[in-house]
C-alpha positions, 0 to 999 in steps of 0.5 A, a space after each residue: 500500500 505504501 508503494 502505491 501511494 508513493 507512485 501516485 505522489 511521483 505521478 502527480 509531481 510529474 503531471 505538475 511539472 509537465 503542466 508548468 512547461 506546456 500550459 503557456 504554449 497551449 494557452 496561446 501565450 507563446 508561439 512555438 515555431 522553428 527547427 526545434 521545439 525549444 525555439 519560443 518566439 513572440 506572437 506575430 500577426 499580419 492583418 490586411 484591410 482595404 487600405 493597409 497591412 498591419 503587423 503586430 508583434 508581442 514583446 512582453 517586458 521588452 524595451 523599445 531600444 531593444 527592438 529593431 525594424 527594417 524594411 528591405 526588398 525582401 520585406 519587413 525584418 523584425 528582431 529583438 536585440 536581447 535574445 535570438 528572435 528574428 522574423 521576416 514578414 514578406 510584403 505584397 507588391 501592392 504595399 507602399 513601404 515608403 509610408 510605413 509607420 511603427 508604434 511600440 507601447 506596452 510591449 506591443 509593436 504595431 507596424 502599418 504599411 499602406 497599400 499603393 493607391 491606384 489613380 
């Protein structure tokens, strides 16, 4: 009887440890992608409306001085200086990167890229 109780206690400890590891991933607080399961990165979302593209990236507890945003012919490069997060967001041909704007508040980076207007 004592051995069964001990196994049960060990199983509960393992369940609790697994819960601590996997709960943030399955709750949507972090997004997992990349070559290995251990590569965790901030969530990045791209939304298109009739007038613009909006890219939103979450950087909880980050300071604006540690976030880099660059526009190149490949697209929008977003990186975090501290850590290993880098993301390339390709932009469609109807995007106008010359009029892009970015804001960073409360750990949320929002980049808007207007669409090219046809005259």
